[in-house]
RODO-2510 file (C-alpha; in nm, 4 decimals, decimal comma):
residues 116
     n   res          X          Y          Z
     1     m     7,5551    -8,0046    -2,0437
     2     h     7,9047    -7,9584    -1,9005
     3     e     7,7734    -7,7639    -1,6009
     4     f     7,6994    -8,0932    -1,4222
     5     g     8,0643    -8,1947    -1,4437
     6     l     8,1792    -7,8527    -1,3304
     7     m     7,9364    -7,8488    -1,0381
     8     q     8,0378    -8,2005    -0,9330
     9     s     8,3983    -8,0825    -0,9193
    10     v     8,2977    -7,7750    -0,7157
    11     l     8,0994    -7,9864    -0,4694
    12     d     8,3834    -8,2400    -0,4376
    13     n     8,6284    -7,9622    -0,3509
    14     v     8,3874    -7,7882    -0,1128
    15     e     8,3042    -8,1169     0,0605
    16     k     8,6729    -8,2010     0,1045
    17     s     8,7571    -7,8573     0,2469
    18     a     8,4567    -7,8549     0,4801
    19     r     8,5326    -8,2030     0,6148
    20     e     8,9003    -8,1160     0,6678
    21     a     8,7903    -7,8087     0,8674
    22     g     8,5532    -8,0196     1,0789
    23     a     8,2421    -7,8358     0,9560
    24     l     7,8930    -7,9649     1,0287
    25     k     7,7540    -7,8257     0,7057
    26     v     7,8169    -7,5758     0,4274
    27     t     7,5891    -7,2715     0,4371
    28     e     7,7120    -7,0806     0,1296
    29     i     7,9252    -7,1410    -0,1780
    30     r     8,0443    -6,8403    -0,3779
    31     l     8,1698    -6,8984    -0,7319
    32     v     8,3328    -6,6598    -0,9782
    33     i     8,2906    -6,7496    -1,3453
    34     g     8,4113    -6,5605    -1,6517
    35     e     8,1677    -6,5132    -1,9382
    36     m     8,4212    -6,6619    -2,1819
    37     r     8,3888    -6,9981    -2,0009
    38     e     8,0498    -7,0402    -2,1702
    39     v     7,8923    -7,1540    -1,8453
    40     v     7,5212    -7,0886    -1,7999
    41     a     7,4519    -6,9719    -1,4440
    42     d     7,0980    -7,1172    -1,4463
    43     s     7,2397    -7,4547    -1,5492
    44     m     7,4899    -7,4366    -1,2635
    45     d     7,2005    -7,3645    -1,0252
    46     f     7,0108    -7,6634    -1,1654
    47     a     7,3157    -7,8886    -1,1347
    48     f     7,3690    -7,7702    -0,7765
    49     e     7,0089    -7,8547    -0,6854
    50     a     7,0438    -8,1995    -0,8444
    51     l     7,3867    -8,2878    -0,7019
    52     s     7,3893    -8,1339    -0,3520
    53     p     7,1379    -8,3612    -0,1704
    54     n     7,3064    -8,5923     0,0810
    55     t     7,6194    -8,3749     0,0930
    56     l     7,7364    -8,1154     0,3456
    57     s     7,6186    -7,8532     0,0918
    58     e     7,2613    -7,9820     0,0783
    59     s     7,0985    -7,6692     0,2240
    60     a     7,3659    -7,4204     0,1156
    61     t     7,3097    -7,1065    -0,0864
    62     l     7,4917    -7,0914    -0,4198
    63     s     7,6071    -6,7446    -0,5302
    64     i     7,7588    -6,6965    -0,8752
    65     t     7,9385    -6,3797    -0,9837
    66     m     7,9831    -6,3554    -1,3593
    67     i     8,2927    -6,1671    -1,4798
    68     r     8,2627    -5,9703    -1,8034
    69     a     8,5185    -6,0326    -2,0758
    70     r     8,7817    -5,7585    -2,0965
    71     s     9,0675    -5,7291    -2,3432
    72     r     9,3563    -5,4986    -2,4327
    73     c     9,4372    -5,3999    -2,7878
    74     s     9,7952    -5,4811    -2,8881
    75     q     9,7924    -5,1967    -3,1439
    76     c     9,6606    -4,8972    -2,9463
    77     n     9,6715    -5,0356    -2,5882
    78     h     9,3001    -4,9596    -2,5349
    79     e     9,1254    -5,1760    -2,2705
    80     f     8,7609    -5,2628    -2,3317
    81     e     8,4795    -5,4975    -2,2317
    82     h     8,3194    -5,7162    -2,4955
    83     d     8,0942    -6,0150    -2,5498
    84     r     8,2040    -6,3673    -2,6416
    85     l     8,1820    -6,3109    -3,0158
    86     r     8,3249    -5,9641    -3,0775
    87     r     8,6809    -5,9090    -2,9555
    88     s     8,8012    -5,6473    -3,2030
    89     c     8,9142    -5,3173    -3,0550
    90     p     8,6345    -5,0571    -3,0564
    91     n     8,8993    -4,7838    -3,0722
    92     c     9,0993    -4,8931    -3,3816
    93     d     8,9201    -5,2104    -3,5077
    94     s     9,2332    -5,4212    -3,4631
    95     l     9,1843    -5,7932    -3,4086
    96     a     9,5169    -5,8158    -3,2235
    97     t     9,3785    -5,8228    -2,8707
    98     e     9,4777    -5,9929    -2,5476
    99     l     9,2129    -6,1317    -2,3136
   100     l     9,2607    -5,9862    -1,9632
   101     a     8,9483    -6,1175    -1,7876
   102     g     8,6603    -6,3481    -1,8584
   103     k     8,8152    -6,6979    -1,8426
   104     e     8,8096    -6,7248    -1,4628
   105     m     8,6374    -7,0037    -1,2777
   106     y     8,7034    -7,0590    -0,9116
   107     i     8,5489    -7,1055    -0,5704
   108     d     8,5754    -6,7601    -0,4167
   109     a     8,4591    -6,8627    -0,0688
   110     i     8,2627    -7,1122     0,1300
   111     e     8,0839    -7,0484     0,4565
   112     v     8,0347    -7,3353     0,6964
   113     e     7,8671    -7,4129     1,0255
   114     m     8,1157    -7,5342     1,2836
   115     p     8,0455    -7,7366     1,5990
   116     e     8,0130    -7,5260     1,9141
***
């Protein structure tokens, strides 16, 4: 399950940023993930629970926002949302489409507790 590798990378980056800021602990991590990334949010939650002990993120809340896939048809210029498997234009049935959203994956924000 590749979610463990992804979550380890997230935690490494969060830990580095929090330490550089002088934070005592991380209280929230907000992720944005596109549906086309084929990442299972429940698996990310599981990986977070398994990997966060003994880190600054140990008691943090993990929030994941999933972004729907959206494409534009190159033939009729229609923009539409779709699932991972069907990307043909619902307006003209063309397969010539450009993915506009759904491949994102980034740390949107972290909240930390700072020393007084």
